[in-house]
C-alpha positions as CSV (number, residue, x, y, z in Angstrom):
1,M,7.2,8.6,-2.8
2,R,10.0,9.7,-0.4
3,V,9.6,6.3,1.1
4,A,10.1,4.6,-2.2
5,H,13.1,6.7,-3.1
6,A,14.8,6.0,0.3
7,L,14.2,2.2,0.0
8,Q,15.7,2.3,-3.6
9,A,18.8,4.1,-2.1
10,R,19.3,1.1,0.2
11,D,19.5,-1.2,-2.8
12,G,17.9,-4.1,-0.9
13,D,14.9,-6.3,-1.3
14,E,12.4,-4.0,0.4
15,F,10.2,-1.7,-1.6
16,A,7.1,0.4,-0.9
17,K,3.7,-0.1,-2.4
18,P,1.3,2.9,-2.0
19,G,-1.6,2.1,0.3
20,N,-4.1,3.3,-2.3
21,L,-2.9,0.5,-4.6
22,V,-3.0,-2.1,-1.9
23,E,-6.6,-1.1,-1.0
24,V,-7.9,-1.0,-4.6
25,R,-10.6,-3.6,-5.3
26,F,-11.0,-6.0,-8.2
27,V,-14.1,-5.4,-10.3
28,K,-16.6,-8.3,-9.7
29,G,-15.6,-11.4,-11.6
30,Q,-12.0,-10.2,-12.3
31,S,-8.7,-10.9,-10.5
32,L,-5.0,-11.2,-11.3
33,S,-3.2,-14.5,-11.6
34,L,-0.3,-15.0,-9.3
35,T,2.2,-14.4,-12.1
36,A,0.5,-11.1,-13.2
37,A,0.3,-10.0,-9.5
38,R,4.0,-10.7,-9.2
39,L,4.8,-8.7,-12.3
40,L,2.7,-5.7,-11.0
41,A,4.7,-5.8,-7.8
42,L,8.0,-5.8,-9.7
43,M,6.8,-2.9,-11.8
44,I,6.1,-0.9,-8.7
45,L,9.5,-1.9,-7.2
46,T,11.2,-0.8,-10.5
47,A,9.3,2.5,-10.8
48,G,10.1,3.3,-7.2
49,G,9.7,7.0,-6.3
50,D,9.0,7.9,-9.9
51,A,5.9,5.8,-10.2
52,W,3.5,8.8,-10.1
53,E,5.4,10.6,-12.9
54,P,4.0,10.5,-16.5
55,V,7.1,8.7,-17.8
56,A,7.9,5.3,-19.2
57,H,9.5,2.7,-16.8
58,R,11.8,-0.1,-18.0
59,M,12.8,-3.5,-16.7
60,R,14.8,-6.5,-18.0
61,K,12.8,-9.6,-18.8
62,A,15.4,-11.6,-16.9
63,D,14.5,-9.7,-13.7
64,I,10.9,-10.8,-14.1
65,R,11.8,-14.4,-14.1
66,R,14.6,-14.4,-11.6
67,G,13.8,-16.2,-8.3
68,H,11.1,-18.5,-9.6
69,K,10.6,-21.2,-12.3
70,G,7.9,-21.6,-14.9
71,N,7.1,-21.2,-18.5
72,E,4.7,-18.3,-18.2
73,R,5.0,-15.9,-21.1
74,I,5.7,-12.3,-20.2
75,S,3.4,-11.1,-23.0
76,D,0.5,-13.0,-21.4
77,M,1.1,-11.3,-18.1
78,L,1.2,-7.9,-19.7
79,E,-2.0,-8.5,-21.6
80,E,-3.7,-9.7,-18.4
81,L,-2.6,-6.5,-16.6
82,H,-4.0,-4.4,-19.5
83,R,-7.5,-6.0,-19.4
84,T,-8.0,-6.3,-15.6
85,L,-10.2,-3.6,-14.2
86,F,-10.0,-2.3,-10.6
87,A,-12.5,-0.3,-8.6
88,A,-12.1,2.5,-6.1
89,D,-14.5,4.8,-4.2
90,D,-14.8,8.2,-5.9
91,L,-17.2,11.2,-6.4
92,S,-19.3,11.9,-9.4
93,W,-19.4,15.2,-11.2
94,R,-22.3,16.1,-8.9
95,G,-20.3,15.4,-5.8
96,R,-22.1,12.1,-5.0
97,K,-20.5,8.9,-4.0
98,A,-19.5,6.8,-7.0
99,T,-17.5,3.7,-7.9
100,K,-14.7,4.4,-10.4
101,R,-13.4,1.6,-12.6
102,F,-10.0,1.7,-14.3
103,S,-6.9,-0.2,-15.3
104,L,-3.4,0.3,-14.0
105,I,-1.3,0.0,-17.1
106,Q,-1.8,2.5,-19.9
107,S,0.6,1.1,-22.5
108,S,3.5,-1.4,-22.7
109,R,6.2,-2.4,-25.1
110,E,8.0,-5.8,-25.1
111,E,11.2,-6.2,-27.1
112,V,11.1,-9.0,-29.6
113,D,14.4,-10.9,-29.6
114,E,15.3,-13.9,-31.7
115,E,17.1,-15.5,-28.8
116,G,13.8,-16.0,-26.9
117,S,11.5,-14.4,-24.5
118,E,14.1,-14.2,-21.7
119,A,16.2,-11.6,-23.6
120,G,15.4,-7.9,-23.9
121,W,13.4,-5.4,-21.9
122,I,9.8,-4.4,-21.3
123,E,8.6,-0.8,-21.1
124,W,5.3,0.5,-19.6
125,E,3.4,3.5,-18.4
126,F,0.9,3.7,-15.6
127,T,-2.5,5.1,-16.4
128,P,-3.4,8.6,-15.1
129,D,-5.8,7.1,-12.6
130,A,-3.1,4.8,-11.2
131,R,-0.6,7.7,-11.0
132,R,-3.2,9.8,-9.1
133,L,-3.8,7.0,-6.6
134,I,0.0,6.7,-6.1
135,R,0.5,10.4,-5.8
136,E,-2.3,10.9,-3.3
137,S,-1.6,7.9,-1.1
138,E,-0.8,8.8,2.5
139,T,0.1,5.3,3.6
140,Y,2.4,2.6,2.2
141,A,3.2,-1.1,2.7
142,V,6.8,-2.2,2.8
143,L,7.1,-5.5,0.9
144,N,10.0,-7.9,0.4
145,R,10.9,-8.9,-3.1
146,Q,11.9,-12.4,-2.2
147,A,8.7,-13.0,-0.3
148,V,6.7,-11.7,-3.3
149,L,8.4,-14.2,-5.6
150,G,8.1,-17.0,-3.0
151,F,4.3,-17.0,-2.7
152,R,2.5,-19.8,-4.6
153,S,-1.0,-18.4,-4.1
154,S,-2.4,-15.1,-5.4
155,Y,-4.6,-15.0,-2.3
156,A,-1.6,-15.3,0.0
157,L,0.2,-12.5,-1.9
158,R,-2.9,-10.3,-1.6
159,L,-3.3,-10.9,2.1
160,Y,0.5,-10.3,2.5
161,E,0.1,-6.8,1.0
162,M,-2.9,-6.1,3.2
163,G,-1.0,-7.2,6.3
164,A,2.2,-5.2,5.4
165,L,0.0,-2.1,5.1
166,R,-1.6,-2.5,8.5
167,L,1.2,-4.2,10.5
168,Y,2.5,-1.3,12.5
169,R,-0.6,0.7,12.9
170,R,-2.1,1.2,16.4
171,Q,-4.6,-1.5,15.5
172,S,-3.1,-4.0,13.0
173,V,-6.5,-5.2,11.9
174,W,-8.4,-5.6,8.6
175,R,-12.1,-6.3,8.8
176,G,-14.7,-6.7,6.1
177,D,-17.9,-8.3,5.2
178,M,-18.0,-11.2,2.8
179,T,-18.6,-9.0,-0.3
180,A,-15.6,-6.8,0.6
181,I,-13.4,-9.8,1.3
182,R,-14.2,-11.5,-2.0
183,A,-13.6,-8.2,-3.9
184,A,-10.3,-7.6,-2.1
185,F,-9.0,-11.2,-2.9
186,G,-10.5,-11.2,-6.4
187,I,-12.5,-14.4,-5.7
188,A,-14.8,-15.2,-8.7
189,P,-18.5,-15.3,-7.9
190,E,-18.8,-19.0,-8.8
191,L,-15.9,-20.0,-6.5
192,Y,-16.1,-21.1,-2.9
193,K,-19.7,-20.2,-2.2
194,D,-19.6,-22.4,0.8
195,F,-17.6,-20.8,3.6
196,A,-15.9,-24.1,4.6
197,Q,-14.4,-24.2,1.1
198,L,-13.3,-20.6,1.3
199,R,-11.7,-21.2,4.7
200,R,-9.9,-24.3,3.4
201,K,-8.9,-23.1,-0.1
202,V,-8.2,-19.5,0.6
203,L,-7.7,-18.5,4.2
204,E,-5.8,-21.6,5.6
205,K,-3.5,-21.8,2.6
206,A,-2.8,-18.0,2.7
207,K,-2.1,-18.1,6.4
208,A,0.4,-21.1,6.0
209,E,2.4,-19.2,3.3
210,I,2.4,-15.9,5.1
211,D,3.4,-17.4,8.4
212,H,6.3,-19.0,6.6
213,L,7.5,-16.3,4.2
214,A,6.4,-12.9,5.6
215,H,7.9,-10.8,8.5
216,F,4.6,-11.2,10.3
217,T,2.0,-13.8,11.0
218,V,-1.8,-13.6,10.5
219,D,-4.9,-14.8,12.4
220,W,-8.5,-14.3,11.6
221,R,-11.8,-14.3,13.5
222,E,-15.1,-15.3,12.0
223,I,-18.0,-13.0,13.1
224,R,-21.4,-14.6,12.9
225,R,-25.0,-13.4,12.8
226,G,-26.8,-16.4,14.0
227,R,-25.2,-19.4,12.3
228,T,-24.1,-17.3,9.2
229,I,-20.6,-15.9,9.0
230,V,-21.1,-12.2,8.0
231,E,-17.6,-10.7,8.5
232,I,-14.0,-11.7,8.9
233,E,-11.4,-9.9,11.0
234,F,-7.7,-10.4,10.3
235,T,-5.1,-9.5,12.8
236,F,-1.4,-9.2,11.9
237,H,1.5,-9.8,14.4
238,P,5.2,-8.9,13.8
239,K,7.6,-11.8,14.3
240,S,10.4,-11.8,16.8
241,A,14.1,-11.6,16.1
242,P,14.8,-15.3,16.7
243,A,12.2,-16.2,14.0
244,Q,13.9,-13.8,11.7
245,L,17.2,-15.5,12.4
246,V,15.6,-18.9,11.4
247,A,14.5,-17.3,8.1
248,A,18.0,-16.2,7.4
249,D,19.3,-19.8,7.9
250,D,16.4,-21.2,5.8
251,D,17.0,-19.0,2.8
252,N,18.4,-21.1,-0.1
253,G,19.7,-18.2,-2.0
254,D,17.3,-18.0,-4.9
255,G,14.5,-16.2,-3.2
256,V,12.2,-19.2,-3.1
257,R,11.7,-21.7,-0.2
258,P,10.4,-25.2,-0.6
259,V,6.6,-25.4,-0.7
260,A,6.6,-28.3,1.8
261,L,8.1,-26.1,4.5
262,R,5.3,-23.6,4.3
263,E,3.1,-25.8,6.5
264,S,5.8,-25.8,9.2
265,A,6.8,-23.2,11.8
266,A,6.8,-19.5,10.8
267,K,10.1,-18.5,9.1
268,P,9.9,-14.8,8.1
269,M,11.9,-12.4,6.1
270,A,12.7,-9.2,7.8
271,A,11.1,-6.0,6.5
272,P,11.3,-2.6,8.2
273,P,8.4,-1.4,10.2
274,A,9.1,2.3,9.5
275,L,11.3,4.3,7.2
276,P,14.3,5.8,8.9
277,A,17.0,7.6,6.9
278,P,19.2,5.2,5.0
279,A,22.2,4.0,7.0
280,P,25.7,4.2,5.5
281,R,26.2,1.2,3.3
282,S,29.4,0.2,5.0
283,A,27.7,0.0,8.4
284,A,24.3,-1.4,7.4
285,H,25.6,-3.9,4.8
286,P,28.9,-5.5,5.8
287,K,30.4,-8.0,3.4
288,A,28.7,-11.4,3.6
289,N,32.0,-13.2,4.2
290,D,32.9,-11.1,7.2
291,T,32.5,-14.1,9.6
292,A,34.7,-12.4,12.2
293,L,32.0,-9.9,13.0
294,R,30.5,-10.7,16.4
295,F,28.1,-8.9,18.7
296,P,30.0,-6.8,21.3
297,S,29.7,-7.6,25.0
298,G,30.1,-4.1,26.1
299,T,28.5,-0.7,25.3
300,L,27.4,0.3,21.8
301,Q,28.0,3.9,22.4
302,Y,31.6,4.0,21.1
303,G,33.6,1.8,18.7
304,A,30.9,-0.9,18.2
305,E,30.0,-0.4,14.6
306,P,28.0,-1.4,12.7
307,F,25.8,-2.3,15.6
308,G,25.6,1.1,17.2
309,E,24.7,2.8,13.9
310,I,22.0,0.1,13.2
311,A,20.5,0.7,16.6
312,R,20.4,4.4,16.0
313,V,18.8,4.1,12.5
314,H,16.3,1.3,13.3
315,G,15.8,1.5,17.0
316,G,13.1,4.1,17.1
317,G,15.0,6.5,19.3
318,W,15.6,4.1,22.2
319,A,18.9,3.9,23.9
320,R,21.4,1.6,22.1
321,D,22.5,-0.3,25.2
322,L,18.9,-0.8,26.3
323,I,18.1,-2.6,23.0
324,A,21.4,-4.5,23.1
325,D,20.7,-5.8,26.6
326,A,17.2,-7.0,25.5
327,Y,18.8,-8.6,22.4
328,R,21.4,-10.5,24.5
329,E,18.8,-11.7,26.9
330,Q,16.5,-13.0,24.1
331,M,19.2,-14.6,22.0
332,D,21.1,-16.1,25.0
333,A,23.4,-18.9,23.9
334,R,22.5,-18.6,20.3
335,L,24.5,-15.4,20.1
336,T,27.7,-17.3,20.6
337,N,27.6,-18.9,17.1
338,L,26.0,-16.0,15.2
339,T,28.5,-14.0,13.1
340,G,28.8,-11.9,10.0
341,A,25.9,-10.9,7.7
342,K,23.4,-13.2,9.5
343,L,24.2,-11.5,12.8
344,V,23.7,-8.0,11.2
345,K,20.4,-9.2,9.7
346,S,19.2,-10.6,13.0
347,W,20.3,-7.5,15.0
348,T,18.6,-5.1,12.5
349,G,15.3,-7.1,12.6
350,F,15.4,-7.1,16.4
351,C,15.9,-3.3,16.5
352,Q,12.9,-2.8,14.2
353,A,10.7,-5.2,16.2
354,F,11.8,-3.5,19.4
355,A,10.8,-0.1,18.1
356,A,7.5,-1.4,16.7
357,R,6.5,-3.0,20.0
358,R,7.4,0.0,22.2
359,G,6.7,3.0,19.9
360,R,8.7,6.1,20.5
361,P,10.4,6.8,23.9
């Protein structure tokens, strides 16, 4: 929850989802639609560091719809969240292994307004079981709000959360047998019984969206026993700073990218690999119209803000000038025309990727 509070203080697009909620399984035969899964993510973003508290949380209806189009009714999404059951490993009263089934939303209220469903607020409370999972979670996934709203497949959104949870571990791998994979994705028993269909309808489509929208890419390996595929191993790879720069150029400003582009080269959104202390807002978030801001040619030790402060906060403890030299070498001629907020975003992403690749000095 300290992670969630710190990300809220940055007032950006990144938010933390507790690892226990990412890992939770769907009960057989149940899953969340894409719109309901988005709403759940926005609820977690809004609740932030208070998600484990037994209190009501509130959100504007307009914030639910912002960034994507459609005619989905918010009441339908809330009702879907209420009736969807999840499963997690637990212990029985005798101390034996057991499967616990529960819902995540205890109660909700939706304001009724004569002006239409876009007006007003919703209010909800998480169930005690959900709050316990959040409170006891020792890991977290850092997600990007615009990426969440940009996905067009619930399977892609689910794999995105799994990848964000594992991306910066020593081994960024998720492996499961076919039963576990189907439960994690929420694939109904009657769908995609043939693996070729599952590969085409789920895995390939999810990979295309993640490689385009996320701050990482995903690959998978099919593990066979004889001619039968028994397990799948997913591996997640952070994207480089130039790829993050392309994403900044590709953003059309509403948080959604054209569907046709998702089949093309990877174009990520940057998300932090770890949670440093929040940087001063004036340093980490310069004004977007500050086009005069350019990357310094000399040392970052003195008088080179905000770049020196960004390297200190996001660089994992490595020397500022060491990161700067690597950045100049990688960007080369592209650095000449890069200015303002896009430069700051590119530099921040490079520092994060540099620290993620090398660990601590």
